[in-house]
Phi, psi and omega in degrees: 000137178289132177232098180291163182292324186223159171216167181236132171247138182219155171236130187244131171058053169293123186264122177226160173259118191237148168267100187211131175137160183260349179278149181307316180295331179285334182276349182251349182219138176290155178219160181294147177214136179252133180232132174237145181221133172248126178253125179262121190238146174281132180293131180294154179298321179249117184262115179231164174272069189213127184304334183290344182266358180231173179280126171284120183265006177303328182302330183294312179297316183294310182293321177299310180305313180294317180301310182292326181287339190278338185194174174269140174245126176290320190236142173299326182298324178292312177300316177303314184296317180294319179293320177301316179301314179300320179294318184288346179287342180286130183305318186280342182280122180256356179182156181208151175234130179237132176233135174240150178213125169269108187278350186249026184288304181237141183292337183253019182227132185294326182180160177234130184212190182213144174227130178233150177218151176207146184228129175276335181269113182298338177291345178261357186302329182272003182296141179278068183302328180297342181270350180290126186284083172273000000 
Protein backbone atom coordinates (compact mmCIF):
# COMPACT_ATOMS: atom_id res chain seq x y z
CA UNK A 1 0.00 0.00 0.00
CA UNK A 2 1.30 3.47 -0.88
CA UNK A 3 1.99 5.66 2.15
CA UNK A 4 2.77 9.26 1.16
CA UNK A 5 4.85 11.42 3.49
CA UNK A 6 2.06 13.95 4.02
CA UNK A 7 -1.65 14.28 3.43
CA UNK A 8 -4.20 17.08 3.56
CA UNK A 9 -7.51 17.15 5.40
CA UNK A 10 -9.80 20.08 4.79
CA UNK A 11 -13.09 21.64 5.80
CA UNK A 12 -14.62 23.88 3.16
CA UNK A 13 -17.04 26.78 3.62
CA UNK A 14 -17.92 26.43 7.28
CA UNK A 15 -20.76 28.94 7.64
CA UNK A 16 -20.72 31.14 10.74
CA UNK A 17 -22.32 34.40 11.78
CA UNK A 18 -19.54 36.80 12.71
CA UNK A 19 -19.06 40.23 14.17
CA UNK A 20 -16.41 41.35 11.71
CA UNK A 21 -15.49 44.55 9.92
CA UNK A 22 -14.23 48.09 10.42
CA UNK A 23 -17.35 50.00 9.43
CA UNK A 24 -19.88 51.12 12.06
CA UNK A 25 -22.69 49.07 10.52
CA UNK A 26 -20.47 45.97 10.63
CA UNK A 27 -19.79 46.49 14.32
CA UNK A 28 -23.47 46.51 15.27
CA UNK A 29 -24.73 43.50 13.32
CA UNK A 30 -23.36 40.04 12.70
CA UNK A 31 -22.84 38.99 9.11
CA UNK A 32 -22.31 35.73 7.25
CA UNK A 33 -18.75 34.46 6.99
CA UNK A 34 -17.43 31.38 5.23
CA UNK A 35 -14.27 29.75 6.56
CA UNK A 36 -12.21 27.01 4.94
CA UNK A 37 -9.21 25.26 6.47
CA UNK A 38 -6.69 22.82 5.00
CA UNK A 39 -4.54 20.89 7.44
CA UNK A 40 -1.22 19.50 6.19
CA UNK A 41 -0.39 16.38 8.19
CA UNK A 42 2.53 14.02 8.46
CA UNK A 43 1.47 10.53 7.40
CA UNK A 44 1.59 8.14 10.38
CA UNK A 45 4.09 5.27 10.14
CA UNK A 46 1.32 2.73 10.43
CA UNK A 47 -1.65 3.35 8.16
CA UNK A 48 -4.88 1.74 9.38
CA UNK A 49 -8.55 2.39 8.82
CA UNK A 50 -8.79 3.82 12.33
CA UNK A 51 -9.54 7.38 13.54
CA UNK A 52 -6.68 7.10 16.04
CA UNK A 53 -4.15 7.13 13.18
CA UNK A 54 -5.31 10.45 11.67
CA UNK A 55 -6.07 13.99 12.80
CA UNK A 56 -9.62 14.42 14.07
CA UNK A 57 -10.74 17.67 12.44
CA UNK A 58 -13.75 18.33 14.69
CA UNK A 59 -11.54 20.75 16.63
CA UNK A 60 -11.48 23.16 13.66
CA UNK A 61 -15.26 23.68 13.64
CA UNK A 62 -15.51 23.77 17.41
CA UNK A 63 -12.64 26.23 17.93
CA UNK A 64 -13.78 28.43 15.03
CA UNK A 65 -17.32 28.63 16.40
CA UNK A 66 -16.02 29.49 19.87
CA UNK A 67 -13.54 32.06 18.53
CA UNK A 68 -16.11 33.85 16.35
CA UNK A 69 -18.72 33.91 19.12
CA UNK A 70 -16.27 35.37 21.66
CA UNK A 71 -15.49 38.76 20.14
CA UNK A 72 -15.54 41.26 17.32
CA UNK A 73 -12.82 41.14 14.65
CA UNK A 74 -12.00 44.29 12.73
CA UNK A 75 -10.08 42.39 10.05
CA UNK A 76 -10.41 39.04 8.33
CA UNK A 77 -6.62 38.85 8.47
CA UNK A 78 -6.77 38.87 12.28
CA UNK A 79 -9.33 36.07 12.39
CA UNK A 80 -7.33 34.05 9.83
CA UNK A 81 -4.15 34.48 11.87
CA UNK A 82 -5.82 33.39 15.12
CA UNK A 83 -7.41 30.34 13.51
CA UNK A 84 -4.11 29.45 11.83
CA UNK A 85 -2.41 29.59 15.25
CA UNK A 86 -5.08 27.26 16.71
CA UNK A 87 -4.55 24.78 13.88
CA UNK A 88 -0.78 24.75 14.25
CA UNK A 89 -1.09 24.02 17.99
CA UNK A 90 -2.24 20.51 17.08
CA UNK A 91 0.68 18.09 17.32
CA UNK A 92 -0.04 16.26 14.06
CA UNK A 93 -0.56 19.42 12.00
CA UNK A 94 2.63 20.44 10.18
CA UNK A 95 1.03 23.23 8.16
CA UNK A 96 -2.29 24.90 7.53
CA UNK A 97 -4.08 27.19 5.10
CA UNK A 98 -7.02 29.28 6.33
CA UNK A 99 -9.43 31.17 4.07
CA UNK A 100 -12.19 33.52 5.18
CA UNK A 101 -14.79 35.06 2.90
CA UNK A 102 -17.51 37.61 3.50
CA UNK A 103 -20.14 36.77 0.84
CA UNK A 104 -22.44 39.74 1.45
CA UNK A 105 -20.11 42.74 1.09
CA UNK A 106 -21.03 43.91 -2.43
CA UNK A 107 -24.12 42.99 -4.47
CA UNK A 108 -22.04 42.44 -7.63
CA UNK A 109 -19.24 40.43 -5.95
CA UNK A 110 -19.39 36.79 -4.86
CA UNK A 111 -17.15 37.43 -1.86
CA UNK A 112 -14.29 39.35 -0.25
CA UNK A 113 -11.71 37.33 1.60
CA UNK A 114 -8.30 36.55 2.95
CA UNK A 115 -6.04 33.50 2.73
CA UNK A 116 -3.10 32.84 5.08
CA UNK A 117 -0.78 29.85 5.35
CA UNK A 118 1.98 28.70 7.67
CA UNK A 119 4.11 25.57 7.90
CA UNK A 120 5.97 24.11 10.88
CA UNK A 121 7.66 21.55 8.65
CA UNK A 122 10.43 23.32 6.66
CA UNK A 123 10.13 20.64 3.97
CA UNK A 124 6.68 21.99 3.11
CA UNK A 125 7.69 25.66 2.96
CA UNK A 126 7.91 25.58 -0.84
CA UNK A 127 4.47 24.03 -1.30
CA UNK A 128 2.24 26.02 -3.68
CA UNK A 129 -0.44 26.34 -0.99
CA UNK A 130 -2.09 29.17 -2.92
CA UNK A 131 -3.04 26.67 -5.64
CA UNK A 132 -4.97 24.44 -3.23
CA UNK A 133 -8.68 24.83 -4.08
CA UNK A 134 -10.23 25.98 -0.83
